[in-house]
PADODO-437960 format. One record per residue: x, y, z of N, C-alpha, C in turn. Coordinates in pm, whole numbers, plus 50000, padded with zeros to 5 digits. Layout:
+-------+-------+-------+-------+-------+-------+-------+-------+-------+
!  n.px !  n.py !  n.pz ! ca.px ! ca.py ! ca.pz !  c.px !  c.py !  c.pz !
+-------+-------+-------+-------+-------+-------+-------+-------+-------+
!     X !     Y !     Z !     X !     Y !     Z !     X !     Y !     Z !
...
+-------+-------+-------+-------+-------+-------+-------+-------+-------+
//
This chain:
+-------+-------+-------+-------+-------+-------+-------+-------+-------+
!  n.px !  n.py !  n.pz ! ca.px ! ca.py ! ca.pz !  c.px !  c.py !  c.pz !
+-------+-------+-------+-------+-------+-------+-------+-------+-------+
! 54271 ! 51304 ! 53110 ! 54124 ! 51294 ! 53150 ! 54064 ! 51245 ! 52980 !
! 53947 ! 51161 ! 52989 ! 53912 ! 51126 ! 52862 ! 53799 ! 51200 ! 52792 !
! 53800 ! 51202 ! 52649 ! 53691 ! 51277 ! 52655 ! 53548 ! 51241 ! 52639 !
! 53423 ! 51307 ! 52678 ! 53300 ! 51253 ! 52658 ! 53274 ! 51174 ! 52568 !
! 53343 ! 51190 ! 52426 ! 53249 ! 51147 ! 52311 ! 53362 ! 51048 ! 52256 !
! 53449 ! 50961 ! 52354 ! 53565 ! 50903 ! 52312 ! 53507 ! 50760 ! 52305 !
! 53391 ! 50699 ! 52324 ! 53330 ! 50565 ! 52366 ! 53266 ! 50556 ! 52220 !
! 53210 ! 50654 ! 52132 ! 53147 ! 50645 ! 52013 ! 53203 ! 50609 ! 51927 !
! 53339 ! 50662 ! 51885 ! 53400 ! 50574 ! 51776 ! 53424 ! 50439 ! 51762 !
! 53495 ! 50420 ! 51886 ! 53498 ! 50278 ! 51910 ! 53360 ! 50194 ! 51857 !
! 53224 ! 50234 ! 51870 ! 53132 ! 50160 ! 51829 ! 53063 ! 50166 ! 51721 !
! 53189 ! 50257 ! 51628 ! 53107 ! 50235 ! 51470 ! 53109 ! 50118 ! 51442 !
! 53213 ! 50003 ! 51411 ! 53249 ! 49883 ! 51321 ! 53197 ! 49799 ! 51449 !
! 53093 ! 49755 ! 51537 ! 53075 ! 49634 ! 51597 ! 53070 ! 49506 ! 51553 !
! 53206 ! 49443 ! 51612 ! 53212 ! 49283 ! 51526 ! 53092 ! 49185 ! 51630 !
! 52999 ! 49151 ! 51560 ! 52902 ! 49099 ! 51617 ! 52875 ! 48920 ! 51556 !
! 52885 ! 48817 ! 51659 ! 52875 ! 48717 ! 51590 ! 52726 ! 48735 ! 51528 !
! 52662 ! 48608 ! 51428 ! 52530 ! 48575 ! 51401 ! 52408 ! 48602 ! 51493 !
! 52467 ! 48526 ! 51576 ! 52380 ! 48502 ! 51714 ! 52355 ! 48646 ! 51764 !
! 52414 ! 48731 ! 51788 ! 52437 ! 48821 ! 51848 ! 52412 ! 48953 ! 51744 !
! 52377 ! 48931 ! 51651 ! 52327 ! 49019 ! 51562 ! 52181 ! 48986 ! 51526 !
! 52118 ! 48837 ! 51539 ! 51976 ! 48808 ! 51539 ! 51925 ! 48903 ! 51683 !
! 51979 ! 48883 ! 51776 ! 51947 ! 48931 ! 51894 ! 51884 ! 49018 ! 51888 !
! 52003 ! 49149 ! 51837 ! 51983 ! 49247 ! 51846 ! 51896 ! 49290 ! 51728 !
! 51876 ! 49270 ! 51657 ! 51733 ! 49309 ! 51530 ! 51665 ! 49239 ! 51606 !
! 51594 ! 49152 ! 51718 ! 51480 ! 49106 ! 51765 ! 51460 ! 49182 ! 51853 !
! 51555 ! 49239 ! 51930 ! 51526 ! 49354 ! 52014 ! 51491 ! 49452 ! 51967 !
! 51558 ! 49511 ! 51868 ! 51510 ! 49635 ! 51801 ! 51378 ! 49616 ! 51727 !
! 51323 ! 49535 ! 51685 ! 51220 ! 49496 ! 51599 ! 51116 ! 49513 ! 51702 !
! 51109 ! 49435 ! 51817 ! 51021 ! 49434 ! 51967 ! 51010 ! 49586 ! 52015 !
! 51104 ! 49628 ! 52013 ! 51102 ! 49792 ! 52079 ! 51004 ! 49871 ! 51910 !
! 50995 ! 49824 ! 51831 ! 50960 ! 49921 ! 51698 ! 50798 ! 49869 ! 51735 !
! 50798 ! 49766 ! 51747 ! 50666 ! 49712 ! 51684 ! 50579 ! 49773 ! 51819 !
! 50660 ! 49749 ! 51946 ! 50545 ! 49797 ! 52082 ! 50502 ! 49939 ! 52073 !
! 50634 ! 50045 ! 52034 ! 50588 ! 50182 ! 52035 ! 50441 ! 50206 ! 52004 !
! 50422 ! 50293 ! 52092 ! 50298 ! 50347 ! 52077 ! 50275 ! 50465 ! 51958 !
! 50412 ! 50532 ! 51972 ! 50440 ! 50632 ! 51823 ! 50500 ! 50581 ! 51731 !
! 50491 ! 50517 ! 51661 ! 50571 ! 50462 ! 51533 ! 50641 ! 50531 ! 51429 !
! 50634 ! 50732 ! 51450 ! 50664 ! 50794 ! 51334 ! 50754 ! 50869 ! 51448 !
! 50802 ! 50852 ! 51539 ! 50863 ! 50915 ! 51610 ! 51021 ! 50905 ! 51590 !
! 51111 ! 51033 ! 51643 ! 51226 ! 50988 ! 51607 ! 51306 ! 50929 ! 51662 !
! 51246 ! 50896 ! 51792 ! 51335 ! 50744 ! 51827 ! 51320 ! 50638 ! 51733 !
! 51168 ! 50608 ! 51698 ! 51177 ! 50483 ! 51580 ! 51221 ! 50504 ! 51474 !
! 51226 ! 50629 ! 51430 ! 51334 ! 50629 ! 51286 ! 51488 ! 50627 ! 51326 !
! 51516 ! 50661 ! 51442 ! 51660 ! 50610 ! 51487 ! 51704 ! 50407 ! 51465 !
! 51552 ! 50376 ! 51537 ! 51583 ! 50269 ! 51567 ! 51541 ! 50188 ! 51455 !
! 51466 ! 50222 ! 51315 ! 51504 ! 50175 ! 51181 ! 51606 ! 50171 ! 51124 !
! 51668 ! 50326 ! 51137 ! 51806 ! 50346 ! 51034 ! 51898 ! 50220 ! 51104 !
! 51899 ! 50153 ! 51234 ! 52017 ! 50063 ! 51297 ! 51975 ! 49941 ! 51216 !
! 51838 ! 49914 ! 51228 ! 51786 ! 49801 ! 51167 ! 51804 ! 49782 ! 50995 !
! 51822 ! 49925 ! 50966 ! 51852 ! 49870 ! 50802 ! 52020 ! 49872 ! 50787 !
! 52057 ! 49858 ! 50858 ! 52247 ! 49886 ! 50858 ! 52252 ! 49750 ! 50890 !
! 52190 ! 49673 ! 50996 ! 52198 ! 49528 ! 51055 ! 52177 ! 49460 ! 50958 !
! 52066 ! 49431 ! 50908 ! 51930 ! 49377 ! 50810 ! 51883 ! 49450 ! 50717 !
! 51983 ! 49461 ! 50584 ! 51894 ! 49569 ! 50528 ! 51791 ! 49473 ! 50428 !
! 51708 ! 49527 ! 50380 ! 51569 ! 49490 ! 50327 ! 51618 ! 49462 ! 50157 !
! 51615 ! 49345 ! 50145 ! 51612 ! 49286 ! 49998 ! 51564 ! 49380 ! 49899 !
! 51627 ! 49402 ! 49748 ! 51589 ! 49508 ! 49687 ! 51469 ! 49408 ! 49619 !
! 51360 ! 49498 ! 49582 ! 51269 ! 49489 ! 49547 ! 51238 ! 49473 ! 49367 !
! 51189 ! 49421 ! 49304 ! 51189 ! 49421 ! 49193 ! 51083 ! 49544 ! 49147 !
! 51172 ! 49550 ! 49044 ! 51101 ! 49732 ! 49021 ! 50976 ! 49707 ! 48937 !
! 50871 ! 49809 ! 48948 ! 50704 ! 49826 ! 48937 ! 50704 ! 49769 ! 48761 !
! 50598 ! 49705 ! 48681 ! 50568 ! 49722 ! 48544 ! 50568 ! 49838 ! 48526 !
! 50561 ! 49875 ! 48355 ! 50550 ! 49966 ! 48336 ! 50418 ! 50034 ! 48326 !
! 50347 ! 50145 ! 48341 ! 50216 ! 50189 ! 48293 ! 50143 ! 50169 ! 48203 !
! 50024 ! 50108 ! 48212 ! 49959 ! 50096 ! 48085 ! 49903 ! 50220 ! 48066 !
! 49855 ! 50267 ! 47900 ! 49809 ! 50355 ! 47891 ! 49637 ! 50324 ! 47858 !
! 49572 ! 50383 ! 47942 ! 49419 ! 50379 ! 47921 ! 49363 ! 50385 ! 47811 !
! 49294 ! 50294 ! 47754 ! 49204 ! 50306 ! 47603 ! 49109 ! 50318 ! 47657 !
! 48990 ! 50390 ! 47627 ! 48850 ! 50420 ! 47675 ! 48768 ! 50299 ! 47541 !
! 48665 ! 50222 ! 47614 ! 48641 ! 50127 ! 47526 ! 48521 ! 50197 ! 47434 !
! 48571 ! 50086 ! 47331 ! 48528 ! 50109 ! 47194 ! 48343 ! 50110 ! 47165 !
! 48278 ! 50139 ! 47049 ! 48160 ! 50119 ! 47050 ! 48081 ! 49994 ! 47049 !
! 48162 ! 49912 ! 47111 ! 48087 ! 49769 ! 47123 ! 48054 ! 49747 ! 47255 !
! 47936 ! 49619 ! 47300 ! 47951 ! 49604 ! 47433 ! 47727 ! 49652 ! 47411 !
! 47742 ! 49655 ! 47577 ! 47584 ! 49680 ! 47603 ! 47542 ! 49786 ! 47541 !
! 47594 ! 49916 ! 47593 ! 47578 ! 50032 ! 47521 ! 47559 ! 50061 ! 47413 !
! 47615 ! 49992 ! 47306 ! 47636 ! 50005 ! 47156 ! 47517 ! 49909 ! 47130 !
! 47508 ! 49824 ! 47197 ! 47395 ! 49737 ! 47112 ! 47230 ! 49778 ! 47155 !
! 47186 ! 49866 ! 47259 ! 47064 ! 49906 ! 47246 ! 47012 ! 49822 ! 47351 !
! 47048 ! 49730 ! 47423 ! 46979 ! 49659 ! 47569 ! 46948 ! 49703 ! 47642 !
! 47047 ! 49859 ! 47667 ! 46999 ! 49941 ! 47759 ! 46876 ! 50020 ! 47790 !
! 46889 ! 50032 ! 47630 ! 46728 ! 50086 ! 47606 ! 46620 ! 49997 ! 47714 !
! 46602 ! 49912 ! 47669 ! 46456 ! 49827 ! 47709 ! 46454 ! 49850 ! 47864 !
! 46587 ! 49880 ! 47957 ! 46580 ! 49920 ! 48091 ! 46585 ! 50065 ! 48121 !
! 46594 ! 50163 ! 48047 ! 46587 ! 50295 ! 48088 ! 46473 ! 50341 ! 48040 !
! 46381 ! 50415 ! 48150 ! 46243 ! 50428 ! 48150 ! 46254 ! 50533 ! 48060 !
! 46348 ! 50649 ! 48093 ! 46351 ! 50787 ! 48012 ! 46367 ! 50711 ! 47845 !
! 46369 ! 50620 ! 47803 ! 46428 ! 50584 ! 47672 ! 46296 ! 50486 ! 47580 !
! 46209 ! 50402 ! 47687 ! 46135 ! 50356 ! 47661 ! 46015 ! 50440 ! 47567 !
! 45946 ! 50356 ! 47509 ! 45773 ! 50390 ! 47508 ! 45664 ! 50412 ! 47587 !
! 45564 ! 50438 ! 47599 ! 45505 ! 50435 ! 47718 ! 45418 ! 50313 ! 47699 !
! 45418 ! 50232 ! 47602 ! 45313 ! 50099 ! 47569 ! 45422 ! 50012 ! 47617 !
! 45589 ! 50014 ! 47665 ! 45668 ! 49954 ! 47734 ! 45622 ! 49924 ! 47852 !
! 45664 ! 50036 ! 47913 ! 45615 ! 50088 ! 48040 ! 45483 ! 50034 ! 48080 !
! 45375 ! 50014 ! 48001 ! 45259 ! 49960 ! 48067 ! 45252 ! 49824 ! 48106 !
! 45323 ! 49766 ! 47971 ! 45313 ! 49618 ! 47941 ! 45430 ! 49580 ! 48042 !
! 45517 ! 49633 ! 48130 ! 45558 ! 49577 ! 48255 ! 45531 ! 49574 ! 48380 !
! 45388 ! 49676 ! 48389 ! 45304 ! 49664 ! 48496 ! 45430 ! 49725 ! 48580 !
! 45487 ! 49820 ! 48567 ! 45608 ! 49873 ! 48657 ! 45544 ! 50039 ! 48668 !
! 45514 ! 50095 ! 48575 ! 45482 ! 50237 ! 48595 ! 45315 ! 50272 ! 48648 !
! 45266 ! 50335 ! 48686 ! 45121 ! 50378 ! 48681 ! 45063 ! 50431 ! 48567 !
! 44981 ! 50456 ! 48514 ! 44956 ! 50530 ! 48407 ! 44805 ! 50592 ! 48478 !
! 44818 ! 50765 ! 48443 ! 44723 ! 50838 ! 48509 ! 44603 ! 50855 ! 48425 !
+-------+-------+-------+-------+-------+-------+-------+-------+-------+
//
């Protein structure tokens, strides 16, 4: 009598032609893409099979992280231009000249 698991060792090394492998990859991708539960254990198994059939190419490493350097004392904030737009820093005469604020 044949053991119930006897068929599994024979399937470990599939000898597929390129056309057969492409067809199998296409069927597995369609099953993964059309499944309602992409994080299910069944899809995880299909993804691992797909990775064995067609491994993803190696990705280029990410560039190293750059150190953040806060801006220096130059620019709009240091030049005083912002003071003309900030009502808290302008004098009462500047507010009246713009006509933006009522004087009571």
